[in-house]
Backbone as JSON Lines, residues from 0, in Angstrom:
{"i":0,"aa":"X","n":[4.51,-36.0,25.09],"ca":[4.35,-35.96,23.86],"c":[5.04,-35.04,22.85]}
{"i":1,"aa":"X","n":[5.51,-35.91,21.84],"ca":[6.42,-35.01,20.93],"c":[5.75,-35.49,19.55]}
{"i":2,"aa":"X","n":[5.72,-34.51,18.24],"ca":[5.61,-34.52,17.26],"c":[6.66,-35.47,16.74]}
{"i":3,"aa":"X","n":[6.35,-36.49,16.01],"ca":[7.34,-37.57,15.24],"c":[7.25,-36.69,13.56]}
{"i":4,"aa":"X","n":[8.63,-36.64,13.64],"ca":[9.24,-35.45,12.28],"c":[8.87,-36.16,11.29]}
{"i":5,"aa":"X","n":[8.44,-35.32,10.29],"ca":[7.97,-36.02,8.67],"c":[6.56,-36.79,8.72]}
{"i":6,"aa":"X","n":[5.77,-37.19,9.66],"ca":[4.4,-37.57,9.65],"c":[3.34,-36.76,10.92]}
{"i":7,"aa":"X","n":[2.1,-36.95,10.5],"ca":[1.29,-36.39,11.26],"c":[0.88,-37.53,12.5]}
{"i":8,"aa":"X","n":[1.86,-37.75,13.06],"ca":[1.79,-38.27,14.61],"c":[2.51,-38.17,15.69]}
{"i":9,"aa":"X","n":[1.98,-38.42,16.71],"ca":[2.72,-37.81,17.89],"c":[3.32,-39.16,18.64]}
{"i":10,"aa":"X","n":[4.22,-39.09,19.33],"ca":[4.84,-40.08,20.25],"c":[4.8,-39.61,21.9]}
{"i":11,"aa":"X","n":[4.49,-40.63,22.58],"ca":[4.27,-40.43,24.01],"c":[5.0,-41.63,24.62]}
{"i":12,"aa":"X","n":[5.56,-40.95,25.71],"ca":[6.51,-42.28,26.47],"c":[5.84,-42.06,27.9]}
{"i":13,"aa":"X","n":[5.26,-43.15,28.49],"ca":[4.91,-43.22,29.25],"c":[5.36,-44.34,30.47]}
{"i":14,"aa":"X","n":[5.35,-44.15,32.0],"ca":[5.81,-45.27,32.83],"c":[4.57,-45.58,34.04]}
{"i":15,"aa":"X","n":[4.46,-46.22,34.74],"ca":[3.41,-46.76,35.52],"c":[2.37,-46.57,35.3]}
{"i":16,"aa":"X","n":[1.55,-45.99,34.44],"ca":[0.14,-45.87,34.34],"c":[-0.4,-47.04,33.55]}
{"i":17,"aa":"X","n":[0.65,-47.5,32.83],"ca":[0.16,-48.64,31.94],"c":[0.64,-50.17,32.26]}
{"i":18,"aa":"X","n":[1.3,-49.97,33.48],"ca":[1.66,-51.43,34.21],"c":[1.58,-51.24,35.92]}
{"i":19,"aa":"X","n":[0.98,-51.92,36.39],"ca":[0.57,-51.86,38.04],"c":[2.04,-52.06,38.24]}
{"i":20,"aa":"X","n":[2.8,-52.51,38.2],"ca":[4.09,-52.15,39.14],"c":[4.98,-51.52,38.59]}
{"i":21,"aa":"X","n":[4.89,-50.55,37.34],"ca":[5.61,-49.39,37.29],"c":[6.99,-50.12,36.57]}
{"i":22,"aa":"X","n":[6.91,-51.26,36.34],"ca":[8.15,-52.1,35.74],"c":[8.21,-51.87,34.22]}
{"i":23,"aa":"X","n":[7.3,-51.65,33.39],"ca":[7.11,-51.42,32.13],"c":[7.1,-50.09,32.04]}
{"i":24,"aa":"X","n":[8.02,-49.78,30.64],"ca":[7.95,-48.5,30.16],"c":[7.22,-48.37,28.78]}
{"i":25,"aa":"X","n":[6.81,-47.89,28.39],"ca":[5.81,-47.72,26.99],"c":[6.0,-46.97,26.47]}
{"i":26,"aa":"X","n":[6.09,-46.93,24.98],"ca":[6.0,-45.68,23.67],"c":[4.69,-45.95,22.78]}
{"i":27,"aa":"X","n":[4.32,-44.83,22.9],"ca":[2.71,-45.19,22.44],"c":[2.71,-43.77,21.39]}
{"i":28,"aa":"X","n":[2.1,-44.62,19.99],"ca":[2.08,-43.42,19.06],"c":[0.54,-43.04,18.75]}
{"i":29,"aa":"X","n":[0.25,-41.86,18.62],"ca":[-0.73,-41.25,18.71],"c":[-0.94,-40.69,17.16]}
{"i":30,"aa":"X","n":[-2.33,-40.6,16.6],"ca":[-2.92,-39.87,15.65],"c":[-4.12,-38.9,15.96]}
{"i":31,"aa":"X","n":[-4.29,-38.22,14.71],"ca":[-5.88,-37.51,15.09],"c":[-5.44,-36.57,16.43]}
{"i":32,"aa":"X","n":[-4.62,-36.23,16.53],"ca":[-4.31,-34.96,17.68],"c":[-4.38,-35.77,19.55]}
{"i":33,"aa":"X","n":[-4.26,-37.18,18.77],"ca":[-4.14,-37.67,20.55],"c":[-5.83,-38.43,20.53]}
{"i":34,"aa":"X","n":[-6.47,-38.25,19.96],"ca":[-7.94,-38.97,19.54],"c":[-7.58,-40.53,19.37]}
{"i":35,"aa":"X","n":[-6.76,-40.93,18.7],"ca":[-6.41,-42.47,18.43],"c":[-5.37,-42.91,18.72]}
{"i":36,"aa":"X","n":[-5.07,-44.07,19.17],"ca":[-3.62,-44.48,19.84],"c":[-3.57,-45.88,19.18]}
{"i":37,"aa":"X","n":[-2.24,-45.97,18.67],"ca":[-1.8,-47.06,18.38],"c":[-1.64,-48.48,19.56]}
{"i":38,"aa":"X","n":[-1.56,-49.25,19.96],"ca":[-1.08,-50.36,21.0],"c":[0.13,-49.97,21.43]}
{"i":39,"aa":"X","n":[0.66,-49.69,22.78],"ca":[1.88,-49.56,22.99],"c":[3.04,-50.38,22.87]}
{"i":40,"aa":"X","n":[3.98,-49.94,22.75],"ca":[5.39,-50.86,22.6],"c":[6.08,-50.62,23.53]}
{"i":41,"aa":"X","n":[6.8,-51.85,24.22],"ca":[7.42,-52.02,25.51],"c":[8.57,-51.11,24.85]}
{"i":42,"aa":"X","n":[9.16,-50.68,26.1],"ca":[10.52,-49.97,26.07],"c":[11.5,-50.85,27.17]}
{"i":43,"aa":"X","n":[10.87,-50.99,27.83],"ca":[11.7,-51.93,29.29],"c":[10.78,-52.81,30.01]}
{"i":44,"aa":"X","n":[11.14,-54.15,29.97],"ca":[10.28,-54.66,30.58],"c":[10.56,-55.65,31.82]}
{"i":45,"aa":"X","n":[11.93,-55.43,32.26],"ca":[12.44,-56.12,33.77],"c":[11.89,-55.88,34.65]}
{"i":46,"aa":"X","n":[11.11,-56.77,35.59],"ca":[10.28,-56.73,36.57],"c":[11.0,-56.72,37.5]}
{"i":47,"aa":"X","n":[12.7,-56.84,37.63],"ca":[13.5,-56.6,38.75],"c":[13.67,-54.8,38.91]}
{"i":48,"aa":"X","n":[13.05,-53.91,37.97],"ca":[13.3,-52.65,37.83],"c":[12.06,-51.66,37.83]}
{"i":49,"aa":"X","n":[11.78,-50.92,38.53],"ca":[10.82,-49.47,38.53],"c":[11.68,-48.7,37.51]}
{"i":50,"aa":"X","n":[10.95,-47.82,36.74],"ca":[11.23,-46.84,36.38],"c":[10.32,-45.67,36.05]}
{"i":51,"aa":"X","n":[11.39,-44.23,35.71],"ca":[10.14,-43.15,35.8],"c":[11.08,-41.99,34.98]}
{"i":52,"aa":"X","n":[10.31,-41.14,34.82],"ca":[10.76,-39.53,34.3],"c":[11.39,-39.83,32.97]}
{"i":53,"aa":"X","n":[10.13,-40.29,32.29],"ca":[10.67,-40.59,30.66],"c":[10.78,-39.42,29.91]}
{"i":54,"aa":"X","n":[11.4,-39.31,29.15],"ca":[11.65,-38.48,27.78],"c":[11.67,-38.81,26.56]}
{"i":55,"aa":"X","n":[11.59,-37.71,25.83],"ca":[12.23,-38.08,24.03],"c":[12.8,-36.8,23.32]}
{"i":56,"aa":"X","n":[13.52,-37.49,22.61],"ca":[13.97,-36.16,21.83],"c":[14.36,-36.71,20.53]}
{"i":57,"aa":"X","n":[13.56,-36.17,19.28],"ca":[14.06,-36.55,18.13],"c":[15.1,-35.81,17.41]}
{"i":58,"aa":"X","n":[15.91,-36.44,16.68],"ca":[17.3,-35.9,16.2],"c":[17.53,-36.99,14.76]}
{"i":59,"aa":"X","n":[17.23,-36.34,13.78],"ca":[17.23,-36.48,12.5],"c":[16.24,-37.83,12.0]}
{"i":60,"aa":"X","n":[16.71,-39.04,11.96],"ca":[15.74,-40.08,11.6],"c":[15.68,-41.16,12.69]}
{"i":61,"aa":"X","n":[16.05,-40.73,13.71],"ca":[16.08,-41.31,15.54],"c":[15.4,-40.6,16.51]}
{"i":62,"aa":"X","n":[15.27,-41.33,17.65],"ca":[14.7,-40.85,18.88],"c":[15.54,-41.54,19.98]}
{"i":63,"aa":"X","n":[15.96,-40.59,20.83],"ca":[16.67,-40.34,21.84],"c":[15.73,-40.63,23.06]}
{"i":64,"aa":"X","n":[15.38,-41.59,23.79],"ca":[14.42,-42.12,24.96],"c":[15.45,-42.14,26.27]}
{"i":65,"aa":"X","n":[14.99,-41.35,26.99],"ca":[15.67,-41.47,28.27],"c":[14.88,-41.76,29.09]}
{"i":66,"aa":"X","n":[15.23,-42.18,30.78],"ca":[14.61,-42.46,31.79],"c":[15.74,-42.87,32.88]}
{"i":67,"aa":"X","n":[15.12,-42.57,34.09],"ca":[15.51,-43.13,35.47],"c":[15.06,-44.47,35.6]}
{"i":68,"aa":"X","n":[16.12,-45.7,36.36],"ca":[15.46,-46.68,36.57],"c":[16.39,-46.9,38.27]}
{"i":69,"aa":"X","n":[15.54,-47.88,38.89],"ca":[16.18,-48.19,40.23],"c":[15.99,-49.66,40.5]}
{"i":70,"aa":"X","n":[16.92,-50.6,40.67],"ca":[16.52,-51.87,41.08],"c":[15.78,-52.28,41.79]}
{"i":71,"aa":"X","n":[14.88,-52.65,42.25],"ca":[13.83,-53.32,43.06],"c":[14.21,-53.55,44.77]}
{"i":72,"aa":"X","n":[15.32,-54.49,44.22],"ca":[16.0,-54.96,45.68],"c":[17.08,-54.14,45.79]}
{"i":73,"aa":"X","n":[17.76,-53.48,45.1],"ca":[19.32,-52.8,45.47],"c":[19.13,-51.58,45.26]}
{"i":74,"aa":"X","n":[18.01,-50.87,46.2],"ca":[17.34,-49.53,46.32],"c":[18.2,-48.76,46.11]}
{"i":75,"aa":"X","n":[19.65,-48.48,46.78],"ca":[20.58,-47.62,46.51],"c":[21.05,-47.28,44.69]}
{"i":76,"aa":"X","n":[21.02,-48.47,43.94],"ca":[21.55,-48.48,42.42],"c":[20.6,-47.55,41.74]}
{"i":77,"aa":"X","n":[20.84,-46.65,41.2],"ca":[19.98,-45.71,40.38],"c":[20.51,-45.68,39.15]}
{"i":78,"aa":"X","n":[19.82,-45.59,37.97],"ca":[20.74,-45.5,36.38],"c":[19.78,-44.44,35.7]}
{"i":79,"aa":"X","n":[20.87,-43.69,34.88],"ca":[20.12,-43.07,33.95],"c":[20.12,-43.58,32.75]}
{"i":80,"aa":"X","n":[19.14,-44.17,31.87],"ca":[19.33,-44.79,30.67],"c":[19.09,-43.74,29.64]}
{"i":81,"aa":"X","n":[19.79,-44.42,28.58],"ca":[19.43,-43.51,27.12],"c":[19.47,-44.63,26.22]}
{"i":82,"aa":"X","n":[18.23,-44.81,25.41],"ca":[18.33,-45.54,24.46],"c":[17.94,-44.74,23.09]}
{"i":83,"aa":"X","n":[18.47,-45.35,21.92],"ca":[18.47,-44.67,20.43],"c":[17.64,-45.72,19.58]}
{"i":84,"aa":"X","n":[16.65,-45.25,19.3],"ca":[15.76,-46.07,18.17],"c":[15.44,-45.15,16.82]}
{"i":85,"aa":"X","n":[15.11,-46.05,15.95],"ca":[14.97,-45.22,14.76],"c":[13.76,-45.03,14.74]}
{"i":86,"aa":"X","n":[13.48,-43.67,14.16],"ca":[11.78,-43.15,14.25],"c":[10.92,-44.4,13.73]}
{"i":87,"aa":"X","n":[11.48,-45.03,12.54],"ca":[10.13,-45.84,11.92],"c":[9.49,-47.09,13.24]}
{"i":88,"aa":"X","n":[10.66,-47.19,14.22],"ca":[10.21,-47.85,15.41],"c":[8.79,-47.51,15.81]}
{"i":89,"aa":"X","n":[8.43,-46.12,15.86],"ca":[7.19,-45.99,16.67],"c":[5.94,-46.33,15.68]}
{"i":90,"aa":"X","n":[6.17,-46.48,14.19],"ca":[5.13,-47.01,13.32],"c":[4.87,-48.14,13.0]}
{"i":91,"aa":"X","n":[5.87,-49.06,13.31],"ca":[5.98,-50.22,12.47],"c":[5.14,-51.25,13.47]}
């Protein structure tokens, strides 16, 4: 969980707990110190992949989201993904 720059909200990137097959990664915006949550926003929803170890880094007006993913059938194929989104994406 990281503080979103310039606003009184935090961003949380999660895997697995919000999806029974661990195939969806979600970003959640929290307010009130985590007491109130906005609905999750999907980062990746491809059912052919599992993903884990998410992280977030804010830089100026963008967030860098990173995670590891693995194709369900091609177990040897592993990837590290880096996605760049505008900070406003968390509050849209």
